[in-house]
C-alpha positions as CSV (number, residue, x, y, z in Angstrom):
1,M,86.3,37.0,41.2
2,E,83.6,35.6,43.5
3,H,82.0,39.1,43.8
4,L,81.8,39.3,40.0
5,L,80.0,35.9,39.6
6,R,77.4,36.5,42.4
7,P,75.2,38.9,40.4
8,A,75.1,36.5,37.5
9,R,74.1,33.6,39.7
10,I,71.3,35.7,41.3
11,F,70.0,36.8,37.8
12,A,70.0,33.1,36.6
13,L,68.2,31.9,39.7
14,T,65.6,34.7,39.5
15,S,65.0,33.8,35.8
16,L,64.5,30.1,36.6
17,V,61.9,30.9,39.4
18,I,60.0,33.3,37.1
19,C,59.9,30.7,34.3
20,C,58.6,28.0,36.7
21,L,55.9,30.4,38.0
22,D,55.0,31.6,34.5
23,C,53.9,28.1,33.2
24,P,51.1,27.5,35.7
25,A,50.1,31.2,35.3
26,Q,49.7,30.8,31.6
27,R,47.6,27.7,32.0
28,L,45.5,29.5,34.6
29,V,45.0,32.4,32.3
30,S,44.1,30.2,29.4
31,T,41.6,28.3,31.5
32,S,40.1,31.5,32.7
33,I,39.8,32.9,29.2
34,D,38.1,29.7,27.9
35,S,35.6,29.9,30.8
36,L,34.4,33.3,29.7
37,S,30.9,33.2,28.1
38,D,32.1,35.0,24.9
39,S,35.3,33.0,24.3
40,P,35.5,30.6,21.3
41,G,36.2,27.6,23.5
42,F,33.2,28.3,25.7
43,L,30.9,28.8,22.7
44,L,32.0,25.5,21.1
45,Q,31.5,23.5,24.3
46,A,28.1,25.1,24.8
47,A,27.0,24.3,21.2
48,Q,28.0,20.7,21.6
49,E,26.1,20.4,24.9
50,A,23.1,22.2,23.5
51,E,22.8,20.0,20.4
52,P,19.5,18.1,20.7
53,A,19.3,14.3,20.7
54,P,17.1,12.7,18.0
55,N,13.4,13.3,19.0
56,K,11.3,10.1,19.4
57,A,8.6,11.6,21.5
58,G,5.9,11.4,18.9
59,V,2.5,10.0,19.9
60,I,-0.5,8.8,18.0
61,S,-3.7,8.2,20.0
62,G,-7.4,7.8,19.4
63,V,-10.6,6.0,20.4
64,V,-12.5,3.0,18.8
65,T,-16.3,3.3,18.7
66,D,-19.2,1.2,17.4
67,G,-21.1,4.1,15.8
68,H,-23.9,4.0,18.3
69,G,-22.3,6.0,21.1
70,G,-20.5,3.0,22.6
71,V,-16.8,2.3,22.7
72,I,-15.0,-1.0,21.7
73,P,-12.5,-2.3,24.3
74,A,-9.8,-4.8,23.4
75,A,-9.9,-3.8,19.7
76,K,-6.6,-4.8,18.0
77,V,-4.8,-1.7,16.7
78,T,-1.8,-2.2,14.3
79,L,0.4,0.7,13.4
80,S,2.6,0.7,10.3
81,E,4.9,3.3,9.0
82,Q,5.2,3.9,5.2
83,G,8.4,2.5,3.9
84,H,9.1,0.4,6.9
85,A,8.4,-3.3,7.4
86,G,8.1,-3.2,11.2
87,L,4.7,-3.1,12.9
88,L,3.5,-2.0,16.3
89,E,0.4,-3.5,18.0
90,T,-1.7,-2.5,20.9
91,A,-5.3,-3.0,22.2
92,S,-7.8,-0.4,23.1
93,D,-8.5,-0.1,26.8
94,S,-11.8,-0.3,28.7
95,T,-12.7,3.2,27.4
96,G,-11.9,2.3,23.8
97,R,-8.7,4.4,23.8
98,F,-5.3,3.4,22.3
99,R,-1.9,5.1,22.3
100,F,1.4,4.6,20.5
101,R,4.4,6.5,22.1
102,G,8.0,7.1,21.1
103,L,7.4,7.5,17.4
104,D,9.7,9.1,14.8
105,A,8.3,11.7,12.3
106,G,6.7,9.9,9.4
107,S,3.6,8.8,7.6
108,Y,1.6,6.1,9.5
109,T,-1.6,4.1,9.0
110,L,-3.7,2.3,11.5
111,L,-5.4,-1.1,11.0
112,I,-8.2,-1.7,13.5
113,S,-10.1,-4.9,14.0
114,A,-12.4,-6.5,16.6
115,P,-14.5,-9.6,16.7
116,Q,-17.9,-9.2,15.0
117,F,-16.7,-5.9,13.3
118,R,-15.3,-5.2,9.9
119,T,-11.6,-4.4,9.8
120,L,-10.9,-0.8,9.0
121,L,-7.7,0.8,7.5
122,T,-7.4,4.5,8.3
123,P,-6.1,7.2,6.0
124,S,-2.4,8.2,6.4
125,V,-1.5,10.1,9.6
126,E,1.4,12.6,9.0
127,L,3.3,12.9,12.3
128,R,5.9,15.6,12.8
129,A,8.8,15.2,15.2
130,G,7.6,15.3,18.8
131,E,4.0,15.8,17.8
132,H,1.0,14.3,19.7
133,S,-1.6,13.4,17.0
134,E,-5.1,12.6,18.1
135,V,-6.8,10.8,15.2
136,P,-10.6,11.2,14.6
137,P,-12.7,8.6,16.4
138,V,-12.5,5.3,14.6
139,T,-15.9,3.8,14.0
140,L,-16.1,0.1,13.2
141,V,-19.1,-1.4,11.4
142,P,-20.6,-4.6,12.9
143,T,-20.5,-7.5,10.4
144,A,-24.2,-7.9,10.8
145,E,-24.7,-4.4,9.5
146,S,-21.9,-4.4,6.9
147,E,-24.3,-5.7,4.3
148,S,-26.0,-2.3,4.1
149,I,-23.1,0.1,4.4
150,T,-22.8,2.8,1.8
151,V,-19.9,4.8,0.5
152,S,-19.2,7.7,2.9
153,A,-16.5,10.4,2.9
154,N,-14.5,8.4,5.4
155,S,-14.7,5.1,3.5
156,S,-13.8,6.9,0.3
157,A,-10.6,8.2,2.0
158,V,-9.8,4.7,3.2
159,A,-10.4,3.3,-0.3
160,E,-8.0,6.0,-1.7
161,Q,-5.3,4.8,0.7
162,E,-5.9,1.1,-0.3
163,L,-5.9,2.1,-4.0
164,K,-2.6,3.7,-3.6
165,I,-1.2,0.5,-2.1
166,E,-2.8,-1.8,-4.7
167,S,-1.4,0.3,-7.6
168,Q,2.1,-0.6,-6.5
169,Q,1.6,-4.4,-6.3
170,R,3.6,-6.3,-8.9
171,I,4.4,-10.0,-9.3
172,I,8.1,-10.5,-8.9
173,G,8.3,-6.8,-9.1
174,L,7.4,-6.7,-12.8
175,L,3.8,-7.9,-13.7
176,P,1.0,-5.7,-12.4
177,N,-1.3,-7.2,-9.7
178,F,-3.4,-4.1,-9.2
179,Y,-6.8,-5.9,-9.0
180,T,-6.0,-8.1,-6.0
181,S,-7.0,-6.8,-2.6
182,F,-5.1,-8.5,0.1
183,V,-7.3,-6.7,2.6
184,Y,-10.5,-8.8,2.5
185,D,-12.7,-6.2,4.1
186,A,-11.4,-3.4,1.9
187,A,-13.5,-0.2,1.6
188,P,-15.6,0.0,-1.6
189,M,-14.3,2.3,-4.4
190,N,-16.3,5.1,-5.8
191,T,-16.7,5.8,-9.5
192,R,-13.7,8.1,-9.8
193,Q,-11.5,5.5,-8.1
194,K,-12.7,2.7,-10.4
195,F,-11.8,4.7,-13.4
196,K,-8.5,5.7,-11.9
197,L,-7.5,2.1,-11.2
198,N,-8.6,1.2,-14.8
199,L,-6.5,4.0,-16.3
200,R,-3.5,2.8,-14.2
201,S,-3.9,-0.7,-15.5
202,V,-4.4,0.0,-19.3
203,T,-1.5,2.5,-19.4
204,D,1.0,0.1,-17.8
205,P,3.8,-0.9,-20.2
206,V,3.3,-4.6,-19.5
207,I,0.0,-4.5,-21.3
208,I,1.9,-3.9,-24.6
209,L,3.8,-7.1,-24.0
210,E,0.6,-9.0,-23.3
211,V,-1.0,-7.7,-26.5
212,A,2.1,-8.6,-28.5
213,A,2.1,-12.1,-27.1
214,T,-1.7,-12.5,-27.9
215,A,-1.2,-11.3,-31.5
216,G,1.7,-13.7,-31.9
217,A,-0.3,-16.6,-30.7
218,E,-3.2,-15.7,-33.0
219,Q,-0.8,-15.3,-35.9
220,Y,0.6,-18.8,-35.2
221,R,-2.8,-20.4,-35.0
222,N,-4.1,-18.3,-37.9
223,T,-7.0,-17.0,-35.8
224,F,-9.2,-14.8,-38.1
225,P,-7.9,-16.5,-41.2
226,S,-9.2,-13.8,-43.6
227,W,-6.3,-11.7,-42.3
228,G,-3.7,-14.3,-43.3
229,N,-0.7,-15.2,-41.2
230,D,2.4,-14.8,-43.4
231,D,3.4,-11.2,-43.2
232,A,3.9,-8.2,-41.0
233,E,0.6,-6.6,-42.1
234,S,-1.4,-9.5,-40.8
235,Y,0.4,-9.4,-37.5
236,G,-0.2,-5.7,-37.3
237,K,-3.9,-6.2,-37.7
238,R,-4.0,-8.8,-35.0
239,F,-1.9,-6.6,-32.7
240,G,-4.2,-3.6,-33.2
241,A,-7.3,-5.8,-32.7
242,A,-5.8,-7.4,-29.5
243,L,-5.0,-3.9,-28.1
244,G,-8.5,-2.7,-28.8
245,D,-9.9,-5.8,-27.1
246,E,-7.9,-5.2,-24.0
247,L,-8.8,-1.6,-23.7
248,L,-12.5,-2.3,-24.3
249,R,-12.6,-5.3,-21.9
250,H,-10.8,-3.5,-19.1
251,T,-12.9,-0.3,-19.4
252,F,-16.2,-2.0,-19.7
253,S,-15.6,-4.7,-17.0
254,N,-13.5,-2.8,-14.5
255,A,-14.8,0.8,-14.7
256,L,-17.9,1.5,-16.7
257,Y,-20.2,-1.4,-15.7
258,P,-18.9,-1.6,-12.1
259,S,-19.9,2.1,-11.7
260,I,-23.3,1.5,-13.2
261,F,-24.1,-1.6,-11.1
262,H,-22.2,-0.5,-8.0
263,Q,-19.9,-3.6,-8.0
264,D,-16.3,-4.0,-7.1
265,P,-14.0,-5.2,-9.9
266,R,-11.2,-6.5,-7.6
267,Y,-10.5,-10.1,-6.3
268,F,-10.5,-10.3,-2.5
269,Y,-7.8,-12.6,-1.2
270,M,-9.0,-15.0,1.5
271,G,-5.7,-16.3,2.7
272,P,-4.4,-19.4,4.6
273,T,-6.6,-19.0,7.7
274,N,-9.5,-20.4,5.6
275,K,-10.0,-23.9,4.4
276,T,-8.4,-24.8,1.1
277,S,-11.7,-26.0,-0.3
278,T,-13.4,-22.7,0.6
279,R,-10.6,-20.8,-1.0
280,I,-10.8,-22.8,-4.2
281,W,-14.5,-22.3,-4.5
282,H,-14.1,-18.6,-3.7
283,A,-11.6,-18.3,-6.6
284,L,-13.7,-20.3,-9.1
285,E,-16.9,-18.5,-8.6
286,S,-15.3,-15.1,-9.0
287,G,-15.8,-15.3,-12.7
288,I,-19.6,-15.1,-12.2
289,I,-20.0,-13.8,-8.6
290,T,-18.6,-10.5,-7.3
291,R,-19.0,-8.2,-4.3
292,G,-21.3,-5.3,-4.5
293,D,-20.4,-1.9,-3.1
294,N,-23.0,-2.6,-0.4
295,G,-21.2,-5.8,0.7
296,H,-23.6,-8.3,-0.9
297,Q,-22.4,-11.1,-3.1
298,Q,-24.0,-10.5,-6.5
299,L,-24.0,-12.0,-10.0
300,N,-21.1,-10.4,-11.8
301,Y,-23.1,-8.3,-14.3
302,S,-20.0,-6.1,-14.7
303,H,-17.8,-8.8,-16.0
304,L,-20.4,-10.7,-18.1
305,L,-21.8,-7.6,-19.8
306,G,-18.3,-6.1,-20.0
307,S,-17.0,-9.1,-21.9
308,A,-20.1,-9.2,-24.2
309,S,-20.0,-5.5,-24.9
310,A,-16.3,-5.5,-25.7
311,G,-16.8,-8.5,-28.0
312,A,-19.7,-6.8,-29.8
313,V,-17.9,-3.5,-30.3
314,S,-14.8,-5.4,-31.5
315,S,-16.8,-6.6,-34.5
316,L,-16.3,-3.1,-35.9
317,Y,-12.6,-3.9,-36.5
318,H,-12.6,-7.7,-36.7
319,P,-13.2,-9.6,-40.0
320,R,-16.7,-9.2,-41.2
321,S,-17.2,-13.0,-41.2
322,D,-17.2,-12.8,-37.4
323,S,-20.5,-11.4,-36.3
324,A,-21.0,-9.2,-33.2
325,G,-23.0,-12.0,-31.5
326,Y,-20.3,-14.6,-32.1
327,L,-17.6,-12.3,-30.8
328,A,-19.7,-11.3,-27.8
329,G,-20.3,-15.0,-26.9
330,L,-16.7,-15.9,-27.5
331,N,-15.5,-13.1,-25.2
332,V,-17.9,-14.0,-22.4
333,G,-16.8,-17.7,-22.5
334,I,-13.1,-16.9,-22.6
335,G,-13.5,-14.3,-19.9
336,I,-15.2,-16.5,-17.4
337,G,-12.6,-19.2,-17.8
338,T,-9.7,-16.8,-17.7
339,N,-11.1,-15.0,-14.6
340,A,-11.5,-18.3,-12.7
341,F,-7.9,-19.5,-13.6
342,Q,-6.4,-16.1,-12.7
343,A,-8.3,-16.1,-9.4
344,L,-6.7,-19.4,-8.5
345,L,-3.3,-17.9,-9.1
346,R,-4.3,-14.8,-7.1
347,E,-5.4,-16.9,-4.2
348,F,-2.6,-19.5,-4.0
349,L,0.5,-18.5,-6.0
350,W,0.7,-14.7,-6.6
351,P,0.6,-13.7,-2.9
352,H,4.0,-15.4,-2.5
353,L,5.4,-13.4,-5.4
354,T,3.7,-10.0,-5.1
355,T,5.7,-7.1,-3.9
356,H,4.6,-4.0,-1.9
357,V,1.9,-5.9,0.0
358,P,1.6,-4.4,3.6
359,A,2.4,-6.9,6.4
360,Y,-1.1,-6.4,7.8
361,A,-2.8,-7.4,4.5
362,T,-3.3,-11.1,5.1
363,G,-6.8,-11.8,3.7
364,R,-9.9,-12.8,5.7
365,T,-9.6,-13.6,9.4
366,A,-11.5,-16.8,10.0
367,Q,-12.2,-19.0,13.0
368,T,-11.2,-22.1,11.0
369,H,-7.6,-23.3,11.1
370,P,-5.4,-23.9,8.0
371,D,-5.6,-27.4,6.5
372,T,-3.0,-29.7,7.9
373,P,-0.9,-31.7,5.5
């Protein structure tokens, strides 16, 4: 019996040994296969290892000059990315050069300032991932010479960028605040840009609400009594007249005459680094004093003649009892008072409520300190 069981035992023992040896062999073969360059496992691992990390190696650099062959060291350079609140700051070195490293792809603007020079906002710089962008030499204009600057291709490009920002400014996100420049040394607009901003203003839906409110107030006070004030027809006449007044006043005062007299129709915010009394006076005088495209303070011919012209033309559709001279004088008087009141709001209240104002746009830099309470 023993000799019959011996072959079975040998077979079972042999099978057990082969099974034990087979498991490591399978693992070894599997590992060897996965290590082959054309195996699925190898390709997956290689793809994972080769996947690039997000690239933040972008660089923006440049040089700040004074326009006379010299460089400006220690100029303050502020970098802002469109759609982002954060700012990066640096200073130009002894050779006037500056550099920002480790930037993501995006659209950037540079604000450059230096003592005794006008602040300059550059056009947008479009940076691709990992790109090193060298901006054209940035030339600052000395404040002593800023009185005689003229519109150039470069300043027009800067004005276009500023216009794009101003066209998005709204009080509490609703009411347009397009004609306030929070960059005090903003580049002057050319004729095309003045008409572009005017068109943006007169086509804004909010103007219809303003006209409706004006017509309602005139209906209640029975302004222009020959129209009556007790039916929809009389309200319609006042609404049409008020709309015509707004379109004429805006176009004459903010586009046509500013282009003829080379004046800027915007209000330039001074900000809290200036004395309160200086800011109040700056706001009040804006009804009759404005900035020319050459930097000079000038009598505001654009506003005064714009209001008068709008009033005179409006006599064509106002009641005949109201002469062109009367309406012109009325418009001028109302316009001066309204501008002064609005300027006080632009200087002291609206900056706290206006959206889409860049962080670097803080008014005029002054040596004086804010008033202490």
